[in-house]
Structure formats: C-alpha cells, structure tokens
C-alpha positions in Angstrom: 34.4 5.2 24.7 31.9 5.4 27.9 28.5 3.8 27.8 25.7 6.6 28.2 22.3 6.1 28.6 19.4 8.0 29.0 15.6 7.8 30.2 12.5 9.5 30.1 8.9 8.9 30.6 7.0 10.0 27.9 3.0 9.0 26.7 3.1 6.7 29.6 6.1 4.4 28.7 9.7 4.7 29.5 11.7 5.6 26.7 15.7 4.8 26.9 18.4 5.7 24.4 21.9 4.5 25.0 25.4 5.0 23.1 28.8 3.7 23.6 27.5 0.0 24.6 27.5 -1.7 20.8 28.2 -1.2 17.2 30.9 1.4 18.3 32.9 1.3 15.3 29.7 2.7 13.5 29.9 6.9 13.0 27.2 6.9 14.9 25.0 4.2 16.6 21.8 4.4 19.3 20.3 1.9 21.2 16.8 2.6 21.6 13.7 1.2 24.0 10.4 2.3 24.1 8.2 -0.3 26.2 9.2 -3.6 25.3 10.3 -2.3 21.7 14.3 -2.4 21.1 15.7 -1.4 18.1 19.6 -0.5 17.1 20.0 2.6 15.0 23.4 3.0 13.1 24.8 5.7 10.5 28.0 5.4 8.7 28.9 7.4 5.7 31.6 6.8 3.0 34.6 9.1 2.4 34.3 8.6 -1.4 32.1 11.2 -3.3 29.7 9.6 -5.7 30.6 11.7 -9.3 27.6 12.4 -11.4 24.8 12.1 -9.2 22.8 15.5 -8.3 21.2 14.1 -5.2 22.1 12.6 -1.7 23.2 9.3 -2.1 21.3 7.9 0.9 20.0 4.3 1.5 17.7 3.3 4.5 17.5 -0.2 5.7 14.8 -1.5 8.3 16.0 -5.0 9.2 13.4 -7.5 10.9 14.4 -10.3 13.1 12.4 -12.8 13.9 14.0 -13.8 16.9 12.8 -10.2 18.1 9.3 -11.5 18.3 10.3 -14.8 19.6 9.5 -16.6 16.6 11.7 -18.7 13.8 11.2 -17.4 9.9 8.8 -19.8 8.1 9.8 -21.4 4.8 12.4 -24.1 4.2 15.5 -21.6 4.5 15.1 -20.9 8.6 16.7 -17.5 8.2 15.7 -13.9 7.3 16.1 -13.3 3.3 15.4 -10.1 1.4 13.1 -7.0 3.2 9.7 -8.1 3.8 7.0 -5.7 2.2 6.4 -4.7 6.0 10.0 -4.1 6.3 10.2 -1.9 3.0 7.3 0.2 4.3 9.2 0.7 7.5 12.2 2.0 5.4 10.4 4.7 3.9 9.0 5.5 6.9 11.9 6.4 8.3 13.9 7.8 4.9 11.2 10.3 4.3 11.3 12.5 7.0 14.9 12.5 7.3 16.1 13.0 3.7 15.2 16.5 3.7 17.6 17.1 6.6 20.8 16.4 4.9 22.7 19.3 3.1 21.6 19.1 -0.8 25.6 19.1 -1.8 26.5 16.1 0.1 27.7 13.7 -2.5 29.2 10.8 -0.1 27.2 7.5 0.3 25.1 7.4 3.9 23.6 4.5 5.2 20.8 4.2 7.9 20.3 0.8 9.5 17.5 0.2 11.9 17.9 -3.5 13.2 14.8 -4.2 15.2 15.9 -6.4 18.1 12.5 -6.9 20.2 8.9 -6.2 19.4 6.4 -4.7 21.9 3.0 -5.1 19.7 2.1 -1.6 21.4 4.9 0.4 21.1 5.9 0.2 16.8 9.6 0.1 16.1 9.3 1.5 12.8 8.2 4.9 14.7 10.9 4.8 17.2 13.3 4.0 14.6 13.0 7.8 13.6 13.9 9.3 16.6 16.7 6.4 16.7 18.1 7.3 13.6 17.6 11.2 14.1 19.9 10.9 17.2 22.3 8.4 15.6 22.9 10.6 12.6 23.3 14.0 15.1 25.8 12.4 17.2 28.0 11.2 14.3 30.2 12.9 12.0 27.9 13.1 9.0 26.3 16.4 8.2 22.7 16.5 9.3 20.9 19.7 10.1 17.8 19.1 12.2 16.3 16.8 15.0 13.3 14.7 13.8 10.7 12.4 15.5 7.7 10.6 14.7 4.6 9.4 16.6 1.5 7.5 16.1 -1.6 8.6 16.4 -5.2 7.1 17.0 -9.0 8.7 17.3 -10.6 6.5 20.0 -13.7 6.9 21.4 -13.5 10.5 20.4 -10.3 10.9 22.1 -7.0 11.5 20.3 -4.3 8.8 21.7 -0.8 9.2 21.3 1.0 5.6 20.6 -2.3 3.4 20.9 -2.3 -0.1 22.0 -3.3 -2.9 19.4 -6.2 -3.0 20.9 -7.1 0.5 20.7 -6.1 0.8 17.1 -8.6 -2.0 16.2 -11.3 0.7 17.5 -9.7 3.7 15.9 -11.0 6.0 13.3 -7.6 7.0 12.6 -4.1 5.1 12.4 -1.6 7.8 11.2 2.2 8.4 11.8 3.3 11.8 11.9 7.1 12.8 11.8 8.6 16.4 12.1 11.0 18.9 13.7 10.0 21.2 16.8 9.1 23.7 14.0 6.9 21.8 11.6 5.3 18.7 10.8 7.3 17.2 7.8 5.6 13.5 7.3 2.1 11.9 7.6 1.0 8.4 6.3 -1.9 6.8 7.2 -5.7 5.6 6.9 -9.2 6.9 8.5 -12.5 5.8 8.4 -14.0 8.4 6.7 -12.8 11.2 8.8 -13.6 14.9 8.6 -11.1 17.2 7.7 -11.4 18.8 10.9 -11.0 15.7 12.7 -7.7 14.7 10.8 -6.2 18.4 11.2 -6.5 18.3 14.9 -4.6 15.0 14.8 -1.7 16.4 13.2 -1.5 19.4 15.7 -1.8 16.6 18.7 0.7 15.0 16.9 2.9 17.8 16.3 2.8 18.6 20.2 4.0 15.0 20.9 6.7 15.3 18.6 8.2 18.6 20.3 8.3 16.3 23.6 10.2 13.8 22.0 12.8 16.2 19.7 13.1 18.1 23.3 14.6 15.0 24.6 16.8 14.4 21.9 18.2 17.8 21.9 19.3 17.0 25.7 21.0 13.9 24.5 22.7 15.5 21.7 23.8 18.7 23.9 26.4 16.3 25.7 28.1 15.1 22.3 30.9 17.5 21.1 30.8 16.4 17.7 33.0 17.8 14.7 30.9 17.2 11.4 33.2 16.1 8.3 33.5 18.9 5.8 31.5 18.8 2.7 33.2 18.5 -0.5 34.9 21.2 -2.3 33.5 21.7 -5.8 36.3 21.2 -8.4 34.7 23.8 -10.7 34.9 27.5 -10.7 32.1 28.3 -8.6 32.0 32.2 -9.6 31.8 30.8 -13.1 28.6 28.7 -12.9 27.0 31.9 -11.1 27.9 33.8 -14.1 26.2 31.1 -16.3 22.7 32.9 -14.9 23.5 35.6 -17.3 23.3 33.8 -20.2 19.7 32.5 -19.4 17.2 34.7 -21.1 14.1 34.7 -18.3 11.6 35.7 -21.0 12.7 32.6 -23.1 12.9 30.2 -20.1 9.0 31.1 -19.3 8.2 30.0 -22.9 9.9 26.8 -22.3 8.7 26.1 -19.0 5.2 27.1 -19.9 4.9 24.6 -22.9 1.9 22.3 -23.1 2.7 18.7 -22.5 5.2 17.0 -20.2 7.2 15.3 -22.9 7.1 18.6 -25.0 8.3 20.6 -22.1 11.2 18.8 -21.0 12.6 18.7 -24.8 12.0 22.6 -25.1 13.6 23.0 -21.7 16.6 21.1 -22.6 16.8 22.3 -26.1 17.5 26.0 -24.9 19.5 24.9 -22.2 22.0 23.1 -24.7 22.0 26.2 -26.5 23.0 28.2 -24.3 25.7 26.1 -22.2 27.5 26.1 -25.7 27.9 29.5 -26.2 28.8 29.6 -22.1 31.6 27.1 -23.0 33.1 28.9 -26.1 33.0 32.4 -24.2 34.8 31.4 -21.3 37.4 29.3 -23.1 36.3 26.4 -21.2 38.0 22.9 -22.8 36.3 19.8 -23.6 38.0 18.1 -20.5 37.0 20.6 -18.2 33.5 20.6 -19.8 32.4 17.4 -18.0 33.2 18.9 -14.7 30.8 21.9 -15.4 28.2 20.0 -17.2 26.3 18.8 -13.7 26.6 22.0 -11.7 25.6 24.1 -14.7 22.7 22.0 -15.1 21.7 22.4 -11.1 21.8 26.1 -11.7 20.0 26.2 -14.7 17.0 23.9 -12.9 17.5 26.4 -10.0 16.6 29.3 -12.3 13.5 27.4 -13.7 12.2 26.1 -10.5 12.6 29.7 -9.1 10.5 31.2 -12.1 7.8 28.9 -12.1 7.1 29.2 -8.5 7.4 33.4 -8.8 4.8 33.2 -11.7 2.5 30.9 -9.7 2.5 33.2 -6.6 2.5 36.5 -8.8 -0.1 35.4 -11.8 -1.6 32.0 -10.3 -0.5 30.5 -13.4 0.8 27.0 -13.6 3.3 25.5 -16.1 0.2 23.8 -18.1 -1.9 26.6 -18.0 -4.0 25.7 -15.2 -5.2 28.3 -12.1 -4.4 26.6 -8.5 -7.4 25.1 -8.3 -7.8 23.6 -12.0 -8.2 19.9 -12.2 -6.9 18.3 -15.3 -9.4 16.9 -17.7 -10.7 13.6 -16.3 -12.0 10.5 -18.5 -13.0 7.3 -17.2 -14.1 4.0 -18.9 -15.2 0.5 -17.4 -15.1 -3.2 -19.0 -12.5 -2.7 -21.1 -11.1 -6.5 -20.7 -13.2 -9.4 -21.7 -11.5 -11.8 -20.0 -10.5 -10.4 -16.6 -13.5 -10.0 -13.6 -13.2 -6.1 -13.6 -11.2 -3.5 -15.1 -11.7 0.5 -15.7 -9.1 3.1 -17.1 -8.8 6.2 -15.3 -7.2 9.2 -16.9 -6.4 12.5 -15.5 -4.3 14.7 -17.7 -1.2 13.1 -18.4 -1.7 10.2 -15.8 -3.4 6.9 -16.9 -4.2 3.8 -14.5 -5.6 0.7 -15.6 -7.3 -1.0 -12.9 -7.9 -4.6 -13.0 -9.9 -6.8 -10.2 -9.3 -10.7 -9.9 -11.7 -12.7 -8.0 -10.4 -15.5 -5.6 -11.6 -18.5 -3.6 -10.7 -18.1 -0.1 -7.7 -20.9 -0.4 -6.0 -17.8 -2.2 -5.7 -15.6 0.6 -2.4 -13.9 1.1 -0.8 -15.6 4.3 0.4 -13.1 6.6 3.5 -14.3 8.7 5.5 -10.7 9.9 7.2 -10.1 13.6 3.7 -8.9 15.0 1.3 -10.2 12.8 0.0 -13.8 11.8 -2.9 -14.3 9.7 -4.3 -14.0 6.5 -5.3 -11.1 4.1 -8.1 -11.1 1.7 -7.8 -7.7 0.0 -4.6 -6.9 -2.0 -3.8 -3.8 -3.9 -0.4 -3.7 -6.4 0.6 -1.2 -7.9 3.1 -1.4 -11.2 5.0 1.6 -12.7 6.9 0.3 -15.9 9.2 2.7 -17.3 7.1 3.2 -20.6 4.7 5.4 -18.4 7.4 8.1 -18.6 8.6 7.5 -21.8 11.9 6.1 -20.4 14.4 2.9 -20.8 15.0 1.3 -17.7 15.2 -2.1 -16.0 11.8 -3.8 -15.1 12.0 -4.5 -11.6 9.8 -4.1 -8.3 10.8 -0.7 -6.6 10.1 0.7 -3.3 8.2 3.6 -4.5 5.8 0.9 -5.8 5.3 -1.0 -2.7 4.6 2.0 -1.2 2.2 3.8 -3.9 0.4 0.5 -3.6 0.0 0.2 -0.3 -1.3 3.8 0.2 -3.9 3.3 -2.3 -5.1 -0.2 -0.6 -5.3 1.7 2.6 -7.5 4.3 0.9 -9.9 1.8 -0.7 -9.8 -0.5 2.4 -12.4 1.6 4.3 -15.0 0.4 1.4 -14.4 -3.1 1.6 -17.2 -5.5 2.0 -16.8 -7.9 5.0 -16.5 -11.5 4.3 -19.6 -12.7 5.5 -21.3 -10.0 2.7 -18.4 -11.2 0.1 -16.5 -14.3 0.5 -14.2 -13.8 -2.5 -10.5 -12.7 -2.1 -9.8 -9.6 -3.8 -6.8 -8.3 -5.7 -6.7 -5.6 -7.6 -3.8 -4.6 -9.8 -2.8 -0.9 -11.2 -1.2 -0.5 -14.2 0.1 3.2 -14.6 0.2 3.2 -18.5 1.1 7.1 -18.5 2.6 9.4 -15.2 2.8 12.9 -14.7 2.1 13.3 -11.5 -0.3 11.6 -8.4 -0.4 8.3 -10.1 -1.1 6.7 -7.2 -4.1 8.6 -6.4 -5.0 7.6 -10.0 -4.6 4.1 -8.6 -7.3 4.8 -6.2 -9.8 6.0 -8.4 -9.5 2.9 -11.0 -9.4 0.6 -8.4 -13.2 1.8 -7.5 -14.1 2.1 -10.8 -12.8 -1.4 -11.3 -14.3 -3.0 -8.1 -17.7 -1.9 -9.1 -17.2 -3.1 -13.0 -16.5 -6.3 -10.8 -19.4 -6.5 -9.0 -17.8 -6.3 -5.6 -20.3 -4.5 -3.1 -18.3 -2.2 -2.0 -20.1 0.7 0.1 -19.2 3.6 -2.0 -16.5 5.3 -4.4 -13.2 6.3 -3.1 -11.1 8.8 -4.9 -8.0 10.7 -4.1 -5.9 14.0 -5.2 -2.7 15.2 -5.2 -2.1 18.6 -3.9 1.0 21.0 -3.6 1.9 23.9 -2.0 4.2 27.0 -2.8 5.7 29.2 -0.1 7.5 32.6 -0.9 8.5 35.0 1.5 5.2 34.9 3.4 3.1 34.3 0.3 1.4 31.0 -0.6 -0.5 29.3 -3.1 -2.1 25.9 -2.7 -2.3 23.7 -5.8 -4.7 21.0 -6.8 -3.9 18.2 -8.8 -0.1 18.6 -8.9 2.3 17.4 -11.9 5.1 16.3 -11.9 7.0 19.4 -11.9 5.2 20.9 -9.4 5.8 17.7 -7.0 9.6 18.0 -7.6 10.0 22.0 -7.4 7.2 22.4 -4.8 7.5 22.7 -0.9 4.6 20.2 -0.4 3.1 17.0 -1.6 -0.1 16.4 0.2 -2.1 13.1 -0.8 -5.5 13.2 0.4 -8.2 9.9 -0.5 -11.6 9.3 0.5 -15.4 9.1 -0.3 -18.0 11.3 -0.2 -18.4 11.0 3.7 -14.8 11.8 4.9 -11.1 10.6 4.2 -9.6 7.0 4.0 -6.0 8.0 3.4 -3.7 10.5 3.8 -0.1 11.3 2.7 2.2 14.3 3.3 5.8 15.1 2.8 6.7 19.0 3.4 10.2 20.4 2.6 9.8 23.3 4.5 8.7 24.5 7.8 6.4 27.7 8.2 3.3 25.6 6.9 0.9 27.0 9.5 -2.5 25.0 10.9 -4.5 27.6 8.8 -2.5 26.5 5.6 -3.0 22.9 6.4 -6.7 23.7 6.9 -6.8 25.4 3.5 -5.1 22.5 1.9 -7.5 19.8 3.5 -10.6 21.6 2.6 -9.4 22.4 -1.1 -8.5 18.9 -1.5 -11.9 18.0 -0.4 -13.6 20.2 -3.0 -11.2 18.4 -5.6 -12.0 15.2 -4.2 -15.7 15.9 -4.6 -15.8 16.9 -8.1 -13.5 13.7 -9.1 -16.2 11.5 -7.2 -18.8 12.9 -9.0 -17.0 11.9 -12.5 -16.5 8.1 -11.0 -20.4 8.2 -10.0 -21.4 9.1 -13.5 -19.3 6.4 -15.3 -20.5 3.6 -12.8 -23.0 4.7 -9.9 -23.0 1.3 -8.2 -21.2 -2.1 -8.5 -22.7 -4.1 -11.1 -25.5 -7.2 -10.1 -23.9 -10.0 -11.6 -20.4 -11.2 -11.6 -18.2 -11.9 -14.6 -19.2 -14.9 -16.4 -15.3 -15.7 -15.8 -15.0 -15.1 -12.1 -15.3 -18.4 -9.8 -19.0 -18.9 -8.1 -18.7 -19.3 -4.2 -21.2 -20.7 -1.8 -20.6 -21.4 1.9 -22.5 -23.1 4.8 -21.9 -24.6 8.0 -21.5 -28.1 9.7 -20.9 -29.2 12.8 -17.1 -28.1 13.6 -16.8 -31.3 15.6 -17.6 -33.4 12.7 -15.4 -31.6 10.3 -12.9 -34.7 10.1 -15.8 -36.6 8.4 -15.6 -34.5 5.5 -11.8 -34.2 5.6 -11.6 -38.1 5.6 -8.4 -40.3 6.4 -5.5 -38.5 4.8 -8.1 -36.2 3.3 -9.3 -38.8 1.1 -12.7 -38.0 1.0 -12.7 -34.1 0.4 -10.2 -34.8 -2.2 -12.5 -37.0 -4.2 -15.1 -34.4 -3.9 -12.9 -31.9 -5.4 -11.9 -34.0 -8.3 -15.5 -35.1 -8.6 -16.9 -31.9 -9.3 -14.0 -29.8 -10.2 -14.2 -27.4 -7.1 -12.0 -25.9 -4.5 -13.6 -26.2 -0.9 -12.1 -24.8 2.3 -13.2 -25.7 5.9 -12.8 -23.4 9.2 -12.1 -25.9 11.6 -13.2 -23.4 14.6 -16.5 -22.3 13.1 -17.5 -25.4 11.0 -17.8 -23.0 7.9 -17.5 -24.9 4.4 -16.9 -23.0 1.3 -17.0 -24.3 -1.8 -16.1 -22.6 -5.2 -15.6 -23.0 -8.8 -16.0 -21.5 -12.4 -19.0 -23.6 -13.2 -21.9 -22.4 -10.9 -23.9 -25.9 -11.6 -21.1 -28.1 -10.5 -20.3 -25.7 -7.2 -24.1 -26.3 -6.1 -23.7 -30.3 -6.9 -21.0 -30.0 -4.6 -22.7 -28.4 -2.1 -25.5 -30.5 -2.0 -23.4 -33.4 -2.1 -21.4 -32.0 1.1 -25.0 -31.2 2.8 -26.5 -34.6 2.1 -23.3 -36.1 3.8 -24.5 -34.1 7.4 -27.9 -34.5 6.7 -29.9 -36.9 9.3 -31.4 -39.5 6.6 -35.3 -39.3 7.3 -38.2 -41.1 5.2 -39.4 -39.3 2.5 -36.0 -37.6 1.7 -35.2 -37.2 -1.9 -31.9 -37.7 -2.9 -29.7 -37.5 -6.2 -27.7 -40.7 -5.6 -25.1 -42.7 -7.5 -25.4 -46.7 -8.4 -22.6 -48.5 -6.5 -23.5 -52.2 -7.0 -26.3 -54.1 -9.0 -27.8 -57.3 -8.8 -30.6 -59.4 -10.0 -32.6 -58.1 -6.8 -32.1 -54.3 -7.0 -29.6 -51.8 -6.9 -27.6 -50.2 -4.3 -27.5 -46.2 -4.2 -25.0 -43.9 -2.4 -27.2 -41.0 -1.4 -23.8 -39.6 0.4 -20.6 -40.5 0.8 -20.7 -43.7 2.9 -24.3 -44.0 3.1 -25.7 -46.9 0.8 -29.0 -47.8 0.5 -30.9 -50.9 -1.5 -33.6 -49.9 -4.1 -35.4 -53.3 -4.6 -36.2 -54.3 -7.9 -40.0 -54.0 -7.0 -39.1 -50.4 -6.2 -37.7 -49.3 -9.6 -40.8 -49.1 -11.7 -40.8 -51.0 -14.8 -37.5 -50.7 -15.1 -35.5 -54.3 -14.3 -32.2 -53.6 -12.2 -29.7 -54.8 -14.8 -30.7 -52.2 -17.1 -29.0 -49.7 -14.8 -24.8 -49.5 -14.5 -22.4 -48.7 -11.6 -21.8 -45.1 -11.8 -25.2 -44.1 -13.2 -26.8 -41.7 -11.0 -30.8 -42.1 -10.1 -33.2 -40.2 -8.1 -34.6 -42.1 -5.1 -36.7 -41.4 -2.0 -36.2 -42.7 1.2 -39.2 -45.4 2.0 -38.5 -46.9 5.2 -35.0 -47.0 8.2 -34.6 -50.1 10.3 -33.3 -49.9 14.0 -29.2 -50.2 13.1 -30.0 -47.5 10.4 -30.1 -49.4 7.4 -32.6 -47.8 4.8 -34.7 -48.9 1.6 -35.3 -46.7 -1.1 -37.3 -46.2 -4.2 -36.7 -44.6 -7.7 -38.0 -41.5 -8.1 -39.5 -40.9 -11.7 -37.7 -38.0 -13.3 
C-alpha cells in the first residue's frame, strides 16, 4: 500500500490528510492534521450481522491521549482510563453527523475510533475528527452515503470567524460547532451570549459555506480511490410478503390508534392493533411458528413505516398532531418551587408528559470541580448534571450513566451558564441536578427550565430566567410544517430535532440534528422565530412562578465570607505544616481556602456566627495592634499578678490584676474568653491590656 498525502490551506491554516502509512489493517484509516492538531481516524466493520436489532449498530469512540498535550495523566494510575466527560461529548459530536449517512438496513457492527495524537488549542480535535471519520468511512468498504465535515464558528467584534482561536473564543458571543454535507447542515451544537435569531442564522449560513470547502477537499481525495463497498445482507424473509402486510392495515383504524391521547395509552393501542393484524397475516399466509420469528422484526418495521407516513401526512394536510395539538401549540405547563425542605433550592417543571425536578446545592470554594483535560486545567464552580432513570418512561433497564445523559446535561449547563453570577458577586460553588421523573420529548429543555426556577428558589442571583424548547419539522414533497414543543413520536418520525434555549434578550444555547436535506435558510429562520415565540411564552410561566431570586439563602446552605490579606503573608495563616489554619478550622468548625496569588481568604460554614468569628479571628491576626483596639481574646495563662490573653494567634498580652476591675486573676480559667482593650505598647511590640466590661 503506497503512502498518499493531500494538503490544502483552509481558513488560514494548512490541512493535511494522509493514508497508507499507519493503521493499514483497518478497513479505512486517515491521519489528519489541522494546524498542530493531529488525529488518527479508523473505521472497521464486522462481517457478522447482528440479529434482532432495528438500527445501525454503530459505536464512535474519541480517544484522548494526554501525551498529545505533553502531559502525564493525574491520579495514582498514570495512564488513560475510561473516557472523560469531554471525550464522551466529542464522541457524540462525531457520531451525530455521520450516523444518518449509513444505510438504514446495515446490521453489521461498525466502529469508528478517533485517536488524538497532538493538540493545538486553536484547532479543535473533535471538529477535525468529523472530517477525518468521514474520509475513513468513504475510502473503506463500509457502506456510507455522503461526505460530511464540521467547523467551529465564533462571533468576535461583530465578525463571524471560522475556527476562532482560544483567545478569540474568550471574547466571542457565539461558540458553535456546525456539521453538514455540501447540500445541508445536519448538526449544530453550541452556546451563545444572548444573540438574536438573525445572528444565529447568519452564523449557520457562514458555517455551511465553510463546510462546503472542506467537503470539496474530501471529494478530491475520495475520487482517487476505487473502493468496492461490501454488499448489504440479503433479507432471509420474503420481501414481497412483507410488502403485502400493508394490505392488512386499516388506515382509519391506525389513525385512531396513533392519535390516542397519552404516551403510554398510544403505545398500548398501537401495539394491540399490530398484534391483532400480524396474527391474521401469519394465519392467512401459512407462515409456520419457526418462520414467524424471522418475520416479526421486518413486519414491525413495516407497521412503523406506515404509522410514520400516516402521522406525517395528517400533520401536513390537516395541521393536526398525535396528541391533538396544532403545530404551534405548547403542552400544558406547571411550575412549582421549594418542594424539598432540606435542599438549598428545588423546583418541579412539568410540560405535558415531560417532568424535571431541579435541585440546587451550594458549596464552598473548596468544593470546586478540578478540570484536567488535554487543553484545559483549572477549576469549575458551576455544574449541571442530568439523570434519566428508566422509570421516567415506565421501563425496566439497568441504572447507569449514559452518554446521552452527559450530553443533555452539558447542553442545559451551557444554556444556564450565560446568566450565572460571577465569583465576586456570589462566591459559592453551584451544582444543579435535574432528575427526569417523566419523559415524552424535550427533557433537556425541561431541565433548563427547572434549573432556572431552582436557582432562583435557592437565592442564587442569576441575572434572569432561562427557558428552552424543542422544535421539530415535517418536510414532504415541498410542503413543510414546523412543530413547537415536540413529543417523542415527533422527534423519532420527524425530520429535524431543533433545541433553542435563552432569555428574553437572546439565545444562550442551540442544538440541531437534521435528517434530511432541503432545509432552506428561510425555513431555518421560521423555525428560529417560532422557537422564540414559544420561549417567551414559557419564560412568562417561569416569571409568574418566581420573578426574582430569593433574598435569603436556605438556612441549610453554607454561609461564605471573604476578605483579602497581603499575599506575601499567606504563610502566616497556614503555619508550619498547616498547623495554624487547621487549628482555626477545628476551633470554629468552618472551611477556609486561600488564593496565594491574590491573598483572597474565603471562610465558609453552616453556622453564620462561627463563620463571622473565624473571619474576625483571622483578620485580627493580620491587624496591626494599636492602642485603643478592642479584642475578644482567649486566656492562655493565669498568674496572681494578672492574666495572659491571646488576642490573635501568637499575639499574647498581659492584663495586670489592677486592670481587671474588681475581679481577681485567680477567678479566671485558662480557655475562658475575655474582652480586652490594648492600653500600651512598648518599643519591642509587647502590649498591655485591660479588661473591658461586657
């Protein structure tokens, strides 16, 4: 196999694709470089057909290697382990645009692995991985219909930027990844700082033009390969007989079943009808019990296909949806806050049959999440986690964290992040958890709403409410209907899943997956503005429930106070081996953190009085002692001639017996606290005290 290489300068940087040098035993492999970022994309397929599944068995893995950034993994085991959260999100980013391009009948296991070999912070490896995976699949024997590419788009100083640098992203109002073919945008994922619908639309259009350039480069490369694609497996059943099954379906009866109100009821009615006609079909066509197993899956697929066509036809022709709504109608919404007595904030958001319980927990700065990824190091003080238990859909499944849950939580976090207060305004670490208690579409957008409500209930000074809505699209023979607040059935059988979150002032997060081409700029504009109309309606519901953050935090939330000391003296607070700071923590039952660079000292604890006492104690340590200062000190020694009082760690003065009022020194005990005033300081810094009457 000869080594081949292709180079092209795009968006100010050189792109290099190479084939035939590494991973030659893979069905398809591409070594890709963009700037100083390098990934290896490999695509492989099993010869064995997976039986009993009705989907393409595709897995996409994004393998982060710390050596790519010149780093050694942290922790006790110095090697990469399970995928990180950022790795899982990158896997999803590559999976979503390529999955629709496989033949729907492919049942061989396909695995795409993108391995990160070198990281350039200004050239995102996951976005490069989309193009590399597309090439690896196209030059392999794996059936794959299309060429797909991805770009990152920023909006900096009023200008759209393709592949903005890390520095530009800090100033950018938009940070989105857009993927697509030369004909259409197929995927969008990202966040924004309250941009308008027109600004977001323009970003998508700019992105698509850039995508076309990368796709054209890929097509040049693919044209130099003469690859024979593996044949799709021949069905074991009689295809004509399966087509005949359609004659057994009474479309009027099917319409009644599909348009049954209620998700569970709809599923039960549709399944009941299917079982009744499939048995008659088996009997009429003399299909034995052994053969019936081979027919069950294709017959169910045929039944679903007929149901899908009918649902779409009725939406196009009558504007009527399966749950009885019109295209723009939003399901009934209810909001409630303060449900959980011991949590720091809680809210229940219900929209139709989708329900999210949002819970807020406030923590001290010591509880920040440590971030150590390939290109990012530091801490994170706002986290949003999304849980989707099987009972939310009435199912029985193993309870484990899925990639979908991580992706949905990340989208909701990006939506809410735009309104979070700065650390200076609110020094708490904030964790929001969304428990999905019921689901029938758009649970990630319900999470945005419950999070916004719960944050205000917790007293977090968010700038304004954030709400989200999921939109759908039915596109048939030039006719189109945009659907607001889609249910699961419309997501599954529709042509587009389009999620928009934001405030009254603009979009903060955006996600789109499109299954078809032909979605024009005008159609996207209509969808964005219809989503805005829905978002405003939902935001009004949130404001009616709780119009602003509560003035007081929960009594069970920690109290935090902070102040600054001279950073060069932070060692005095810590003490040898941490002795002094540990003693203060134990004395007042608080947590203390110090920023060595700024000298910021943060004290937190559940008891506000003890927090204040700890603050006073530390501030006294760094106060210059002056005559007339009054302290609440601790007695360290008792003598006949007076008592010795520690007014700050290591700062002890004598209160002579004559300065104790009418109380004898021996009346005091070591450990007692006494209020004293500094009355004199000698030339070497020793000071005298007198007791102050309470």
